[in-house]
NUPAPA-742223 format. One record per residue: x, y, z of N, C-alpha, C, O in turn; residue in one letter. Coordinates in pm, whole numbers, plus 50000, padded with zeros to 5 digits. Example, Ala and Ser with C-alpha at 12.3 -4.5 7.8 and 13.67 -1.06 7.14 Angstrom:
% NUPAPA-742223
513194943150780512304955050780513204967050780514244966850846a 512854977550708513674989450714512905000350787513415011450804s 
% end
This chain:
% NUPAPA-742223
345757051363571345167062463640345687062463782345637052263851m 346187073663826346657075163962345657083864036345287094663989t 345237079164149344247086664226344817090564359345587083164420a 344427102464405344787106564541344017097664637342907093364606r 344597094764753343827087064851342617094964897342657107264908p 341547087764924340347094364975340597099465115341307093265194a 340007110865144340097116065281339217107365369338117103565329r 339697104265488338907095665577338317103765691338797114665723t 337297098365751336617105165860337347103465992337007110166090a 338347094765998339087092466121338427081766205337387076266169g 339057078666319338507068566408339107055066380339837053366282g 338837045266465339407032066452339047025566318337887025466277p 340047020466253339837013466128339537022366010339267017365901g 339577035566027339237044665918340227043965804339927048165692a 341427038765832342417037865725342177025865636342917023865539d 341177017665665340877006165582341826994765606341866985265527g 342596995265713343576984865743342896971965783341666971165786g 343706961765816343146948765851342146950065966342386956966065p 341046943265950340016943366052339096955366046338096955766118g 339406965065963338556976865952337266973365882337256965765786a 336166978965930334876976465867334896981165723334176975765639a 335706991165692335746996665558336906991465475337316998165380g 337436979765508338526974065429338066972165285336876970165259a 338996972665192338656970865051338086956865031338646947165081m 336996955664957336446942464929337376934564838338056940264752p 337416921464857338226912964774337526909664642336376913264622g 338236902764555337676899164424336396890964435335456893064359d 336356881564530335156873264547333976881964592332846880064546a 334226891464682333176900564726332666909064610331466911264596d 333586913864527333196922364414332386914564312331406919664258l 332796902164285332036894164189330636891064243329656891764169e 330546887664370329246885064432328376897764426327176896964397r 328976909164452328236921864446327776924964304326666929764284a 328636922164205328246924864066327106915564025326206919663951m 327126903364071326016894164039324706899364102323646898464041r 324796904764220323606910864283323166923064203321966925064183r 324126931164158323786942864076323116938563945322196945163898a 323566927563887322946922363765321506917963792320626919863708l 321256911963909319886908263947319026920763960317876920963917d 319596931164020318866943864032318576949663893317476954663869e 319546948863803319356953963667318206946763598317396952963530a 318136933663615317046925963555315706930363613314706930663541a 315666933863742314426938763803314006951963740312816954363720a 314966960463708314646973263643313986970763508312976976963474a 314556961763431313996958563300312576953263314311726955563228a 312316946263423310986940663448309896951063459308726947963436g 310246963363494309236973863499309526985163401309096996563419h 310266981663294310436990963183311567000963196311707009563110g 312366999963302313507009063316314747002863254314866990563245d 315667011263211316937006463156317596997563261317717001663377v 318036985563223318556975963321319936979663374320966975163323p 319936987763477321156991263549320906988363696319886992263752v 321856981463757321786978363899323046982863968324126983063908g 322916986564095324066991564171324016986064313322946984164371a 325206983564367325366978364502326446986564572327456990064510v 326236989764699327256996464778327756986464883326976980464957v 329086984964887329736976264984330566984565080331136994765042l 330626980065202331576985465300332376973365344331896964865418r 333626972665295334386960365308333666950065223333376952565106g 333366938465279332606928365208331136928465242330396919765197g 330686938365321329306939065366328436947265273328806958265233d 327276941865238326326948765153325576959165234324956955965335l 325636971765188324886982565253323606985965178322596989465239l 323646984965045322506988964964322566982064829323646979164778a 321406979364773321296973664639320046979664575318946978364629a 320206986164461319076992864394319206991464243320236987064190r 318146995164175318136995264028317447007963980316807015064056h 317607010563851316977022363792315477022363818314817011963810n 314947034163848313507035563872312957048463810311957053863857e 313617053363705313167065963645311747065063591310917073663621r 311457054763513310107053463457309087050163565307977055563565h 309467041663654308567037063760308137048563852306997048963898r 309077057763880308787068663975308627082263908308337092063976t 308817082963777308777095663704309767105663763309477117563774a 310937100663800311987108863861313247107763775313837096963768d 313667118663711314847117863624316137114863699317137111063637p 316147116563831317367113763908317367099763970318297096464043t 316367091663943316257078464006317137068163934316667057563892a 318417071563922319397062063869319797052463980319767056064098h 320147040463944320517030064041321617034964136321557032564256a 322627041764080323757046264162323317056064269323717054864385e 322497065764232322057075864328321177069664436321317072864554l 320287060764397319417054264495320237045864593319967045864713l 321227038664541322077030364628322927039064721323087035764838a 323457050264670324227059364756323347064864868323777065564983l 322117068764834321197074064936320927063665044320937066865163r 320677051365002320397040765100321617037965187321487035965307d 322797037865127324027035265204324277046465304324617043865420a 324107058865261324307070165351323307069565467323667072365581a 322087065965437321077064665541321437053465639321287054965760s 321907042265586322277030865672323427034465765323477029965879a 324367042465716325537046265795325297058765879326037061565973l 324267066365844323987078765917324967089865885325217098465969g 325517089665764326477100065723326527100665570326257090765502r 326877112365519326957114065374328307109965318328407106765200w 329317110165399330677106965354330837091765349330817085065452r 330997086565228331097072065207332517068065168332727060065077l 333487073665240334887071965202335447058065233336597055265201d 334657049465293335077035765318334187025865242334087014165278d 333547030865135332597022765058332987021564911333677030164856c 332537010664852332747007764710331387006864643330477000364694t 331247013364528330037011964447330337002064336331337003464265l 329476992264321329566982264214328326984264129327206983364180v 328506986863999327376990163913327556983463776328686981363731v 326446980363712326506972763588326876981163466327336975563366t 326696994163472327007002963359327817014863409327567019963518l 328767019263330329567030963366328667042763400327757046063323e 328887049063514328037060263555328077072263459329087075163395p 326927079063452326767091263374327397102963451327837101063564c 327437115063392327997126463464327307129563597327977132963695p 325977128463602325267131163727325707121463836326007125463949m 325747108663803326107098463902327587099163939327937097564055c 328447101563840329887102763870330117114563962330947113764053a 329397125563941329507136964031329107133364173329717137964269g 328067125264186327627120964319328667112064386328857112764507a 329347103764309330407095164365331537103564422332057100764529l 331897113964349332947122964395332467130464519333207131664616v 331237135564516330697143164629330607134564755330787139664865a 330327121664739330217112464853331587107864903331677100665003a 332637111864833334007107864870334167092664867334897086864948r 333477086264773333507071764762334947066564752335797073064692l 335207055164810336547049364808336907043664671338027045164625r 335937036864606336247029564484334977027564403333877026264458q 335137027264271334047023964178334457011664098335577010864048l 333537002264086333706990664000332496990163909331356989763957v 332726990363777331586988963687331836978063585332976974363557f 330746972863530330836961663437331186966263296332246962863244a 330296973763236330476977163094330526992263073329816999763140t 331356996662980331437011062954330177016162884329427008562823p 329967029262894328857035862827329437046262732329707057562773d 329627042462605330267051762511329447064162479329977073862425p 328147064162513327297075662485327177085262601326927097162580k 327347080462725327137089262840328087086562956327927092463063a 329067077862939329957074163048330867085363093331517091963011g 330907087563223331717098563278332807093563371333307101063456a 333177080863356334237074963438335287068363349335877058163384c 335517074563233336537069663142336167070262996337057071562911g 334887069362962334487069062821334457083062759335267086062671s 333527091462802333447105162750334217114962837334887123962786l 334137113062965334797121463065335407111963167335177099863161y 336187117463259336637109363371336577117963497337607122563547n 335367119963547335177128263666335827122063790336197129263882l 335957108863791336537102163909338037104463921338617101964027c 338677108963814340127111063817340507125263775341607127463724a 339617134663796339897148463760340507155763880339817158063979d 341787159263873342457165463989341907179164025342237184464131p 341077185063939340487198063971339347196764072338937206664132r 338837184664090337747182464185338307179464323339507177064338l 337437179564423337887178164562338207163764602338667161464713n 337967154164514338207140164547338407132264418337777135264316h 339257122364423339427112964313339277098964369339577096464486e 338817089764284338677076064330339097066464221338917069164102l 339667055164262340047045164161338817038864097337767037364159p 338997035363971337917029363892338407016263835339507015463779v 337607005963848337896992963788336746989863693335586989663734r 337066987463569336046984763467336176970463416337266964663416a 335056964863372335076952063302334656939863381334646928863325g 334296941263508333886929663587332526924763538331526931863550l 332476912663485331266906563428330646915363320329416916463309l 331496921663241331046930963137330106924363036329116930462996a 330396912162996329556905362898328136903362946327186905162870g 327986899663073326656897563130325846910663131324666910763096d 326496921463171325816934463176325476939263035324386944363011a 326416937762942326176942062805325026934062743324216939662669a 324946921062772323856912862719322496917662769321536918262692d 322416921162896321156926362951320736939062879319576940562840l 321676948262861321376960962796321006958962649320026964762601l 321766950762579321506948262437320136941962418319376946062330t 319806932162501318506925762492317366935362521316336934962455g 317546943862621316526953662658316226962962540315066965062506f 317266968462480317046977862371316606970962242315856976862164f 317036958862218316596951362099315096948862105314426949262002a 314576946262224313146943762240312316956362215311116955362190d 312936967962223312196980462207312316986662069311586995862035r 313246981461989313406986661853312366980561762312026968761775r 311856988461670310896982561575311626972661482312796974661448p 310926962061442311586952561351311886959461219311196968861180p 312916954761150313236960861020312086958960921311426948560919p 311866969160841310786968560742311156958760632312326957760593a 310156951560582310416942460468310686950860346310096961460326d 311576945960265311916953460142311296947460023311476952459912r 
% end
């Protein structure tokens, strides 16, 4: 996948170069962030929400960490990704997150992928694909659609097994046991 570079807001370090606050996070930063996102996902499961966690990084710095809260808040838009983007934008005092990376345990849905594009996010990293609703490579690829005003690189598979295990366990606990024959 080839992506156009994100438009930057300008100013010192806006190009993400060395020393820039918005430099791309390294592999160790991404793994640490995904582990935090997995902790957030487990918290979601603790209150009955689908276990998805999301973290926003600016360089290696954590700006926001959230988990799904749809059931808890009765809000259909309370996906981990949207909540984390809102917190990051609030922390930075701007809606344009072109120097930020979202790390999330499950491939974003169309609503969340649209928000990533709208926020001009620099990069998306997700753990496991969502073959039923994924909009960053599985069903659609909104992050790499040249018809939209922004494209962003996507990295999939970071700690995928851990995220998949959380999701599988969550849904297995909610399925009725098989009937005796």
